[in-house]
C-alpha positions as CSV (number, residue, x, y, z in Angstrom):
1,M,19.5,37.0,-82.9
2,K,17.3,39.4,-81.0
3,I,13.7,39.7,-82.1
4,S,11.8,42.5,-80.3
5,F,8.2,42.7,-80.1
6,S,5.7,44.6,-77.9
7,L,3.4,43.2,-75.1
8,L,-0.1,44.4,-74.7
9,G,-0.3,46.6,-71.9
10,L,3.1,47.9,-71.8
11,S,3.5,51.7,-71.6
12,A,6.3,54.4,-71.2
13,A,6.1,53.6,-67.6
14,S,7.2,50.1,-68.1
15,H,10.7,51.3,-67.5
16,F,10.8,50.9,-63.8
17,R,13.6,48.8,-62.5
18,A,14.0,49.3,-58.7
19,G,12.8,51.2,-55.6
20,S,13.0,51.3,-51.9
21,L,12.2,53.6,-48.9
22,Q,14.3,54.1,-45.7
23,Y,13.7,56.3,-42.4
24,R,15.8,57.9,-39.9
25,T,15.0,60.1,-37.1
26,S,15.7,63.6,-37.5
27,A,17.7,66.2,-35.4
28,T,14.9,68.7,-36.1
29,P,11.8,68.2,-33.8
30,G,8.7,66.9,-35.4
31,K,10.4,66.0,-38.6
32,M,11.7,62.5,-40.0
33,E,14.3,61.8,-42.6
34,V,13.1,59.8,-45.8
35,T,15.5,58.3,-48.2
36,R,14.1,57.1,-51.7
37,T,16.1,54.8,-54.2
38,M,14.8,54.5,-57.7
39,G,16.0,52.8,-60.9
40,W,14.7,53.5,-64.6
41,R,15.5,52.6,-67.9
42,R,18.2,55.2,-69.0
43,L,16.1,56.5,-71.9
44,A,13.0,56.9,-69.8
45,S,14.4,58.1,-66.5
46,G,13.3,61.7,-66.0
47,Y,16.7,62.7,-67.6
48,G,15.2,63.5,-71.0
49,S,17.8,61.8,-73.4
50,G,19.4,59.8,-70.6
51,C,21.3,60.5,-67.4
52,T,24.9,61.5,-67.8
53,Q,27.9,62.0,-65.5
54,Y,26.9,65.7,-65.7
55,H,23.6,65.0,-63.8
56,I,25.9,62.9,-61.2
57,D,28.2,65.8,-60.7
58,N,25.7,68.6,-60.3
59,R,23.2,66.3,-58.4
60,T,20.3,67.0,-60.7
61,P,17.2,65.7,-59.7
62,A,14.4,63.8,-61.7
63,T,10.7,63.5,-60.6
64,M,8.8,60.2,-61.5
65,G,5.2,61.0,-60.4
66,S,4.1,61.2,-56.6
67,E,4.1,59.1,-53.6
68,S,1.2,59.0,-50.8
69,I,1.9,59.2,-47.1
70,T,-1.2,58.8,-45.0
71,G,-2.1,61.7,-42.4
72,I,0.8,63.9,-44.2
73,G,0.0,64.1,-48.1
74,S,1.7,63.4,-51.2
75,V,5.1,63.9,-52.0
76,S,7.1,64.2,-55.1
77,A,8.8,60.9,-56.2
78,T,12.2,62.6,-56.7
79,Y,15.6,60.7,-57.0
80,I,19.1,62.1,-58.1
81,V,21.3,59.7,-60.2
82,T,24.3,58.1,-58.6
83,N,24.7,55.1,-60.9
84,I,24.6,54.9,-64.6
85,E,24.8,51.9,-66.8
86,D,25.6,52.8,-70.4
87,S,28.2,50.5,-71.4
88,P,28.4,49.6,-75.0
89,L,28.9,46.0,-74.0
90,V,25.3,46.1,-72.6
91,D,22.0,46.1,-74.6
92,T,20.5,49.5,-74.7
93,N,17.3,48.4,-73.1
94,S,19.4,47.3,-70.1
95,H,21.0,50.8,-69.7
96,F,19.7,52.4,-66.5
97,C,19.7,55.4,-64.2
98,F,19.9,54.8,-60.6
99,G,20.0,57.0,-57.5
100,S,18.6,58.4,-54.3
101,Y,17.2,61.4,-52.9
102,T,16.9,62.2,-49.0
103,F,14.4,64.6,-47.6
104,E,12.4,65.4,-44.5
105,I,8.4,65.0,-43.7
106,D,6.4,66.8,-41.0
107,V,5.4,63.9,-38.6
108,S,4.5,66.2,-35.6
109,G,0.9,65.4,-36.2
110,V,1.1,61.6,-36.6
111,S,2.5,58.7,-34.6
112,S,2.6,56.3,-37.5
113,F,2.0,56.3,-41.2
114,D,1.9,54.3,-44.4
115,H,3.9,55.4,-47.6
116,S,3.2,54.0,-50.8
117,Y,4.0,54.5,-54.6
118,N,2.6,52.6,-57.6
119,G,2.3,52.8,-61.4
120,C,2.0,50.9,-64.7
121,C,3.4,48.9,-66.0
122,T,6.1,46.5,-65.2
123,I,8.5,45.2,-67.7
124,T,7.7,41.5,-69.0
125,L,8.3,39.3,-66.2
126,T,8.9,35.6,-66.2
127,D,7.9,32.9,-63.8
128,D,9.4,29.5,-62.9
129,N,7.3,28.0,-65.8
130,G,8.4,30.4,-68.6
131,S,4.9,32.2,-68.4
132,N,5.0,36.0,-68.9
133,F,3.3,38.3,-66.7
134,G,3.1,42.0,-65.7
135,G,1.0,44.6,-64.4
136,S,1.5,47.6,-61.9
137,Y,4.5,48.2,-60.0
138,G,5.1,49.9,-56.7
139,Y,6.1,49.7,-53.0
140,K,4.9,50.3,-49.8
141,A,6.2,51.1,-46.3
142,L,4.7,51.0,-42.7
143,V,6.1,53.2,-40.0
144,R,4.7,52.6,-36.7
145,D,7.1,54.4,-34.7
146,V,8.3,58.0,-35.8
147,N,10.6,58.1,-33.0
148,N,12.8,55.3,-34.3
149,S,14.8,54.9,-37.5
150,S,14.2,51.9,-39.7
151,P,16.7,49.3,-40.9
152,Q,19.2,51.0,-43.3
153,F,20.6,49.0,-46.5
154,T,21.9,50.0,-49.9
155,S,19.6,49.1,-52.6
156,P,20.8,47.5,-55.9
157,P,19.9,48.9,-59.6
158,I,19.5,45.4,-60.9
159,W,20.6,41.6,-60.1
160,Y,22.2,39.9,-63.0
161,I,21.9,36.0,-62.7
162,M,23.8,33.4,-64.6
163,D,21.4,30.5,-65.9
164,G,22.2,27.1,-64.3
165,C,24.4,28.2,-61.6
166,A,23.8,27.5,-58.0
167,G,24.5,29.4,-54.9
168,Q,24.0,32.9,-56.4
169,T,22.8,35.1,-53.6
170,Y,21.7,38.6,-52.8
171,H,22.8,39.8,-49.4
172,V,20.3,42.8,-48.1
173,N,22.9,43.4,-45.4
174,P,20.5,45.6,-43.3
175,V,21.8,47.4,-40.2
176,D,19.5,49.1,-37.6
177,P,20.4,52.4,-36.0
178,E,18.9,51.3,-32.7
179,S,20.1,47.8,-32.7
180,D,16.4,46.7,-33.0
181,R,15.6,43.0,-34.2
182,V,15.8,42.9,-38.0
183,R,14.4,40.2,-40.4
184,C,13.1,40.2,-44.0
185,R,9.9,38.7,-45.5
186,W,8.3,38.5,-49.1
187,S,6.5,41.7,-49.9
188,T,2.8,41.0,-50.6
189,S,0.8,42.0,-53.8
190,S,-0.8,44.8,-51.8
191,E,2.6,46.1,-51.3
192,S,4.7,45.6,-54.3
193,H,1.6,44.7,-57.0
194,A,3.1,42.5,-59.8
195,M,6.5,42.3,-58.4
196,A,5.4,40.4,-55.3
197,W,6.7,36.8,-54.7
198,T,4.2,34.1,-55.8
199,T,4.2,30.2,-55.6
200,N,5.3,30.5,-59.3
201,L,8.5,32.1,-58.3
202,Q,10.1,29.3,-56.2
203,Q,13.5,29.9,-58.0
204,F,14.1,32.4,-55.3
205,S,14.0,31.6,-51.6
206,L,14.4,33.8,-48.8
207,D,16.5,33.4,-45.6
208,E,14.2,35.6,-43.4
209,E,16.4,35.9,-40.3
210,N,19.7,36.9,-42.5
211,C,18.0,38.6,-45.2
212,I,19.5,36.8,-48.1
213,V,17.9,35.9,-51.3
214,T,19.0,32.8,-53.1
215,Y,18.5,31.8,-56.8
216,H,17.7,28.1,-57.6
217,P,18.1,27.4,-61.2
218,E,16.5,23.8,-60.9
219,R,13.3,25.6,-60.2
220,D,13.6,27.8,-63.1
221,L,12.4,26.1,-66.2
222,T,13.3,28.7,-68.7
223,G,16.6,29.9,-67.4
224,R,16.4,33.5,-68.7
225,G,14.2,36.6,-68.5
226,S,13.4,39.3,-66.0
227,K,12.3,38.0,-62.4
228,P,10.7,40.4,-59.9
229,V,12.4,40.5,-56.3
230,A,10.5,42.5,-53.7
231,V,11.1,42.0,-50.0
232,Q,10.1,44.1,-46.9
233,V,13.0,44.7,-44.2
234,E,11.5,45.0,-41.0
235,D,12.5,45.8,-37.5
236,F,11.0,45.1,-34.0
237,D,11.3,46.2,-30.6
238,S,12.1,44.1,-27.5
239,A,8.5,43.2,-27.0
240,G,8.1,42.1,-30.8
241,N,6.1,44.9,-32.0
242,L,6.7,46.0,-35.5
243,L,8.4,49.4,-35.8
244,H,8.9,49.6,-39.4
245,S,8.3,47.5,-42.6
246,V,10.4,49.1,-45.7
247,P,10.4,47.9,-49.2
248,L,13.2,46.9,-51.2
249,G,12.4,45.8,-54.8
250,F,14.4,45.2,-58.0
251,V,14.6,43.1,-61.0
252,G,16.8,40.0,-61.3
253,V,17.8,39.2,-64.9
254,V,18.6,35.7,-65.6
255,F,20.8,35.2,-68.8
256,T,23.4,32.9,-70.3
257,P,26.9,34.0,-70.8
258,Q,28.4,33.4,-73.9
259,I,31.7,32.3,-72.5
260,D,33.0,31.0,-76.2
261,A,31.7,34.1,-78.1
262,S,34.3,36.1,-80.2
263,R,34.7,39.8,-79.6
264,G,32.9,40.3,-83.0
265,F,30.0,38.4,-81.6
266,Q,29.9,40.1,-78.4
267,K,29.9,43.4,-80.4
268,K,27.0,42.3,-82.6
269,N,25.0,40.9,-79.5
270,P,25.2,43.0,-76.5
271,L,24.9,41.7,-73.0
272,Y,21.5,41.0,-71.9
273,S,19.7,41.6,-75.3
274,G,15.8,41.2,-75.1
275,L,15.7,40.5,-71.4
276,L,14.4,44.0,-70.1
277,E,11.8,45.1,-72.7
278,G,9.5,42.2,-73.6
279,T,9.3,38.5,-74.5
280,D,12.0,37.1,-77.0
281,D,12.6,34.4,-79.2
282,H,16.0,33.2,-78.2
283,D,16.5,29.6,-78.5
284,D,20.1,28.8,-77.7
285,L,19.4,27.1,-74.2
286,D,19.2,23.6,-73.4
287,H,15.4,23.2,-73.5
288,D,13.2,20.1,-73.3
289,H,10.9,19.3,-76.4
290,D,8.4,22.1,-75.1
291,G,11.1,24.8,-74.5
292,R,11.5,24.3,-70.9
293,R,13.9,22.6,-68.9
294,R,12.7,19.8,-66.4
295,R,11.5,20.8,-62.9
296,S,13.5,19.3,-59.9
297,T,11.0,18.7,-57.2
298,D,13.2,16.9,-54.7
299,H,14.5,19.8,-52.8
300,F,11.5,22.0,-51.7
301,S,8.1,22.9,-52.1
302,H,8.3,26.5,-50.7
303,A,10.5,29.5,-50.9
304,L,11.5,30.0,-47.2
305,L,14.6,27.9,-46.5
306,N,17.3,27.8,-43.8
307,P,20.9,28.5,-44.7
308,E,21.7,24.6,-44.3
309,E,19.0,23.9,-46.7
310,I,20.0,26.3,-49.2
311,T,23.7,25.1,-49.0
312,T,22.7,21.4,-49.5
313,I,20.6,22.1,-52.6
314,S,23.4,24.3,-54.1
315,R,25.9,21.5,-53.7
316,N,23.6,18.9,-55.3
317,V,23.1,21.2,-58.4
318,R,26.6,22.5,-58.8
319,S,27.5,18.7,-60.1
320,T,25.4,19.7,-63.2
321,E,26.4,23.1,-63.8
322,P,27.2,24.4,-67.1
323,D,30.8,25.6,-67.8
324,H,30.0,29.4,-67.5
325,C,29.3,28.9,-63.7
326,L,33.0,28.2,-63.1
327,G,35.2,31.1,-62.4
328,R,32.7,33.7,-62.3
329,P,33.9,37.2,-60.6
330,S,34.8,37.2,-56.9
331,F,36.5,39.3,-54.6
332,F,39.7,38.7,-53.2
333,G,42.9,40.1,-51.1
334,K,42.1,43.3,-49.3
335,S,38.3,43.4,-50.3
336,P,36.0,43.6,-47.1
337,V,34.5,40.4,-45.9
338,Q,30.8,40.0,-46.8
339,G,29.0,41.3,-43.8
340,S,32.0,42.7,-42.0
341,E,32.0,46.0,-40.1
342,Q,34.6,48.8,-40.0
343,V,34.3,51.0,-36.9
344,T,35.7,54.6,-36.8
345,V,35.3,57.6,-34.5
346,W,34.9,60.7,-36.6
347,V,37.6,63.4,-36.3
348,L,38.1,66.5,-38.4
349,G,39.6,65.4,-41.8
350,L,38.8,61.8,-41.2
351,K,39.5,59.6,-44.2
352,I,38.1,56.2,-45.0
353,V,39.8,54.1,-47.6
354,I,38.3,50.8,-48.8
355,D,40.1,48.5,-51.2
356,W,38.4,46.2,-53.4
357,E,40.3,43.5,-55.5
358,A,38.5,41.3,-58.1
359,S,39.1,38.6,-60.6
360,Y,37.5,36.0,-62.7
361,S,38.6,32.9,-64.7
362,I,38.0,31.0,-68.0
363,G,39.3,27.6,-68.5
364,G,41.7,27.8,-65.4
365,V,43.2,31.2,-66.5
366,T,43.0,34.1,-64.1
367,F,41.8,37.5,-65.5
368,Y,41.6,40.8,-63.7
369,D,39.9,43.1,-66.3
370,V,36.6,44.4,-64.9
371,P,34.7,46.3,-67.5
372,R,31.7,46.9,-65.5
373,Y,30.8,47.4,-61.8
374,Q,28.5,48.7,-59.2
375,F,29.3,50.6,-56.1
376,S,26.6,51.2,-53.5
377,R,28.2,53.9,-51.1
378,P,27.5,56.8,-48.8
379,T,26.8,60.2,-50.1
380,G,30.4,61.8,-51.0
381,M,32.2,58.7,-51.3
382,T,34.3,58.3,-54.6
383,C,35.6,55.1,-56.2
384,T,38.3,54.5,-59.0
385,P,37.6,52.3,-61.8
386,F,39.1,48.8,-61.6
387,N,42.6,48.9,-63.0
388,S,44.4,46.2,-65.0
389,S,45.4,44.4,-61.7
390,G,41.6,44.1,-60.9
391,K,41.9,46.8,-58.0
392,A,39.8,49.8,-57.2
393,V,39.9,52.1,-54.2
394,C,36.8,53.9,-52.6
395,T,37.5,57.1,-50.4
396,W,35.3,58.8,-48.3
397,F,35.3,61.9,-46.0
398,P,32.4,61.4,-43.7
399,T,30.6,64.8,-42.6
400,V,29.6,65.4,-39.0
401,A,26.0,64.8,-40.1
402,Q,27.0,61.3,-41.5
403,A,28.7,60.5,-38.4
404,A,25.7,61.4,-36.4
405,Q,23.8,58.7,-38.4
406,G,26.2,56.0,-37.4
407,E,26.0,53.2,-39.9
408,H,26.6,53.4,-43.7
409,P,26.5,50.1,-45.8
410,H,28.9,50.1,-48.7
411,C,28.5,47.4,-51.5
412,A,30.2,46.2,-54.6
413,V,29.2,44.0,-57.4
414,V,31.7,43.4,-60.5
415,Y,31.1,41.9,-64.0
416,D,33.3,40.3,-66.6
417,R,33.3,41.1,-70.3
418,Y,30.6,38.2,-70.5
419,G,28.5,39.7,-68.0
420,R,28.8,37.5,-65.4
421,A,28.5,39.0,-61.9
422,S,30.0,38.5,-58.6
423,D,27.8,38.2,-55.4
424,R,26.9,41.2,-54.1
425,Q,29.4,42.0,-51.1
426,C,28.8,44.4,-48.5
427,V,30.7,46.0,-45.6
428,T,29.0,48.1,-42.8
429,L,30.9,51.6,-42.4
430,R,30.2,52.7,-38.6
431,V,31.3,56.2,-38.3
432,Y,30.5,57.6,-34.9
433,P,30.7,61.0,-33.8
434,P,33.4,62.0,-31.2
435,C,32.5,61.5,-27.6
436,A,32.2,65.0,-25.4
437,E,35.2,65.6,-23.2
438,G,34.9,63.3,-20.2
439,E,33.2,60.5,-22.1
440,E,34.3,57.5,-24.1
441,R,32.5,55.4,-26.5
442,Q,31.2,51.8,-25.7
443,G,29.8,50.6,-29.0
444,S,27.2,52.9,-30.3
445,V,26.8,55.0,-27.2
446,C,29.0,57.6,-25.4
447,V,29.3,56.9,-21.5
448,D,30.8,59.0,-19.0
449,I,34.4,58.3,-17.7
450,D,34.8,57.8,-13.9
451,E,38.0,59.7,-13.4
452,C,37.7,59.0,-9.7
453,A,37.5,55.2,-10.0
454,R,40.2,55.1,-12.6
455,G,42.4,57.5,-10.6
456,T,43.0,59.8,-13.4
457,D,41.6,62.8,-11.4
458,T,43.8,65.8,-10.4
459,C,42.4,66.1,-6.9
460,A,45.0,66.8,-4.1
461,T,45.7,63.5,-2.3
462,T,44.1,63.4,1.1
463,I,42.9,67.0,1.6
464,E,40.6,66.8,-1.4
465,T,37.9,64.2,-2.2
466,C,37.2,63.2,-5.9
467,V,33.3,63.4,-6.7
468,N,32.6,62.0,-10.2
469,N,29.9,64.0,-12.3
470,I,28.6,63.7,-15.9
471,G,31.7,64.6,-18.2
472,S,34.2,65.7,-15.5
473,F,34.7,65.5,-11.7
474,D,35.0,67.9,-8.7
475,C,37.5,68.1,-5.9
476,P,35.8,69.4,-2.8
477,C,37.8,69.4,0.4
478,S,37.9,66.2,2.2
479,S,36.0,65.7,5.5
480,G,37.9,67.7,8.3
481,Y,39.2,70.4,5.6
482,E,38.0,73.8,4.4
483,R,39.0,75.9,1.5
484,V,40.7,78.9,2.3
485,E,42.1,81.0,-0.4
486,G,41.6,78.3,-3.0
487,V,43.6,75.6,-0.7
488,C,42.1,73.0,1.6
489,V,43.6,73.3,5.2
490,D,42.7,71.4,8.1
491,I,39.9,72.3,10.5
492,D,41.3,72.2,14.3
493,E,38.0,71.0,15.7
494,C,39.5,70.9,19.3
495,A,40.5,74.6,19.1
496,R,37.0,75.4,17.7
497,E,35.5,73.1,20.5
498,I,33.4,71.5,17.8
499,D,34.6,68.0,18.8
500,T,32.4,65.2,20.4
501,C,34.9,64.3,23.1
502,H,33.5,63.6,26.7
503,D,34.4,66.8,28.7
504,E,35.7,65.0,31.8
505,K,36.8,61.3,30.6
506,E,38.6,62.3,27.2
507,R,41.0,64.8,25.8
508,C,40.7,66.1,22.4
509,D,43.6,65.6,20.0
510,N,43.5,67.2,16.7
511,V,45.1,65.4,13.7
512,A,45.0,66.0,9.9
513,G,41.5,65.9,8.8
514,S,39.9,65.0,11.9
515,Y,40.6,64.7,15.7
516,E,40.9,62.0,18.3
517,C,39.2,61.6,21.6
518,I,41.9,60.2,23.9
519,C,40.6,58.6,27.0
520,L,41.9,60.0,30.3
521,P,43.6,57.8,32.9
522,M,40.8,56.9,35.5
523,S,41.3,57.3,39.2
524,Y,41.7,54.5,41.2
525,E,38.4,54.9,43.0
526,N,36.8,55.0,39.6
527,A,38.5,52.2,38.4
528,M,37.5,49.8,41.5
529,S,33.8,51.1,41.2
530,T,33.9,50.1,37.5
531,I,35.2,46.7,38.2
532,R,32.6,46.1,40.8
533,E,30.0,46.9,38.4
534,W,31.1,44.8,36.0
535,I,31.7,41.7,38.4
536,D,27.8,42.2,39.5
537,M,26.9,42.2,35.8
538,T,28.7,39.3,35.1
539,T,27.1,37.4,38.0
540,E,23.7,38.4,36.4
541,V,24.6,37.0,33.2
542,L,25.6,33.6,34.9
543,E,22.4,33.6,36.8
544,E,20.3,34.2,33.8
545,A,22.0,31.5,32.2
546,E,21.5,29.1,35.1
547,H,25.2,28.5,35.3
548,G,26.2,26.2,38.3
549,R,29.1,28.2,39.2
550,A,27.4,31.8,39.4
551,Y,27.3,31.9,43.2
552,K,31.0,30.7,43.4
553,F,32.0,33.3,40.7
554,D,30.6,36.0,42.8
555,V,32.4,35.2,45.9
556,R,35.6,34.5,44.3
557,M,35.6,37.9,42.4
558,H,34.9,39.9,45.4
559,K,37.9,38.1,47.3
560,L,39.8,39.2,44.2
561,L,38.9,42.8,44.7
562,R,40.0,42.7,48.3
563,N,43.2,41.4,47.1
564,A,43.4,43.9,44.3
565,L,42.9,46.8,47.0
566,G,45.8,45.5,48.5
567,S,48.1,45.7,45.6
568,Y,47.4,49.4,45.1
569,D,49.7,52.2,46.4
570,V,49.5,55.7,45.7
571,N,53.2,56.2,46.3
572,C,54.2,53.0,44.4
573,T,57.9,53.0,43.4
574,T,57.9,49.5,41.9
575,P,54.8,49.3,39.6
576,Y,53.7,46.1,38.3
577,D,54.1,47.6,34.7
578,F,56.4,50.3,34.5
579,D,55.2,51.3,31.0
580,R,51.3,51.4,31.9
581,I,51.2,52.4,35.6
582,G,48.8,55.5,35.9
583,K,48.3,55.3,31.9
584,N,44.7,55.0,30.3
585,E,44.5,51.3,29.3
586,F,41.6,50.7,31.8
587,A,39.7,53.6,30.6
588,I,39.9,52.5,26.9
589,W,38.6,49.2,28.0
590,E,35.8,50.7,29.9
591,K,34.9,52.9,26.9
592,Q,34.8,49.9,24.5
593,A,33.5,47.0,26.7
594,T,29.9,45.8,26.2
595,R,27.8,43.5,28.0
596,S,27.1,40.1,26.5
597,S,24.6,37.4,27.4
598,D,27.0,34.9,26.3
599,V,28.7,33.7,29.5
600,C,32.2,33.0,27.8
601,V,32.0,36.3,26.0
602,Q,31.2,38.3,29.2
603,A,33.8,36.4,31.4
604,T,36.4,37.1,28.9
605,T,35.5,40.8,28.9
606,V,35.9,41.0,32.7
607,K,39.3,39.2,32.2
608,S,40.7,41.9,29.9
609,G,39.3,44.5,32.2
610,L,41.1,43.1,35.1
611,N,44.3,42.8,33.2
612,A,44.2,46.4,32.2
613,W,43.5,47.4,35.9
614,V,46.6,45.5,37.1
615,E,48.9,47.3,34.5
616,N,47.6,50.7,35.3
617,Y,47.3,50.4,39.3
618,A,49.0,47.5,40.7
619,C,52.3,47.9,42.6
620,M,55.0,45.5,43.7
621,D,56.2,47.6,46.8
622,K,56.7,45.2,49.9
623,K,53.4,43.5,51.0
624,N,51.9,44.5,47.6
625,K,54.0,42.2,45.7
626,K,52.4,39.1,47.3
627,Q,48.9,40.5,46.5
628,T,49.6,41.5,43.1
629,H,50.8,38.0,42.3
630,R,47.6,36.5,43.9
631,V,45.5,39.0,41.8
632,S,47.3,38.2,38.4
633,K,47.2,34.4,38.8
634,F,43.7,34.5,39.7
635,I,42.9,36.6,36.8
636,E,44.4,34.0,34.4
637,K,41.7,31.5,35.6
638,V,38.9,33.7,35.4
639,T,37.4,32.2,32.4
640,N,38.4,28.7,32.7
641,P,34.9,27.3,34.0
642,Y,33.1,29.3,31.6
643,C,34.7,29.1,28.3
């Protein structure tokens, strides 16, 4: 039976349920976008006799006092209702109005600021020991970089927690638009006032790295009542400097589901009776003689635990869980996996559909009726009620502006007829604006497509060269071509005499896109002079290397020259090499050959020159045949002593 009585200090302002602040950079220079969420008791929510569907449909705002922003001034604490709890299954004191409001502030004159809100007083709150407490409520944000967006998350109107059931968690599920490092911590009393975590609230632990709040029933001696949950969601730059600390506060209501209650009993005893208005005299729990459960002290002494510790504790407690913990609502089938992402690139008419499927069980029998549920969703998303098969569909047509924002959390909580709640399950909807022409998406950013490297350009082969630029590419004429009436044509460097060929030793031959300098055959006299120079040069190399055969090389090579002179005939009818006689192989060798201080390399270079000389000048007529054979045989042995 419900017995209501007042608590000293309670006022009309004790109807505060939840609040949060989040920030985004704005497309408008000097501005910053702020999103505020608020939850209030329905009959004291700023909507007169209570928020209705009319207020949701017409986006009717309600103002609940004002907030203070350092360096900027005060702003009205306005919200527009998006979620209503008015089910006849639920006690009227647990009915609420919850919503959000997005607006811009002028930050042109500040680089950082604090943003705070407070009032009096909270509802009656209960700690681990069953002691009631209360006081002022509020929240506070710290913005340390107005050119950076804070972590984004969806705020809950309330968190219903089943007495005695381990493993109940609340996932903040923050995402950061700039992919900064994000972590959470408990809010302090200077930030959330009476809703701050204290050592008397160890029934809650916080996984700071993953931003998960876990309820531990073994630490809650009363097993019922309203419990404050207040965290700061923070992001940091690569150097570890704080960028934002934004608040998230709400009430956790611990209650005992009456699984065996008849429909008539439920009608006379609405869900959560007496838990959101003040203390009550329910005495239907498993208490010790002093009205409290015995405290378990074996598991932890503070409320910052890692996931492994939380899992171990939860497993130990489950062995003694009451029956109502079994079969509580959960999601299945097509429902998004907790913490998952759905990435989409925006196009006109983009439609995003999220399917949710939920069920619960009693005594091993599965049920699919979902009388109550909460959806946290982007603006413009609509969701159907859960049907008799436990299915609901949320549909969203994101706007261009929403695509520019990138990440949008979407969460769901479902309740069965006994008030038991599922864990809050969230999916991040990442909707990115389309990239400009010539760009493609890589993660959250658009990058230029290098059409040239991919071979997807339309430049003409050979005569044009692809040059990549941001968003496109150009097709200038390739080297050796020029554009004439829109077409790249070959430049005849030889005809224009803009080649670099040697006037006496080379002939310019035009080719497509360039020209070639063809060595002209060298005269016999110049060839012999060139060979003499190389023999003298090689002798110097041998002497510098103090090679023992330097003198012998000089003597033998000059003898070779004498024989070579005798193997040449200007009127030769039987050349040593019919294909190369009088050609330019020796001239090409002379152009390419370079002096080396290495004895073997130098001797090998000379040998190549001599072979080219024989091919271009040696004759096999009469006596020349004998001389030519002597020369060719000698050439074969030129490098033997030196390599």
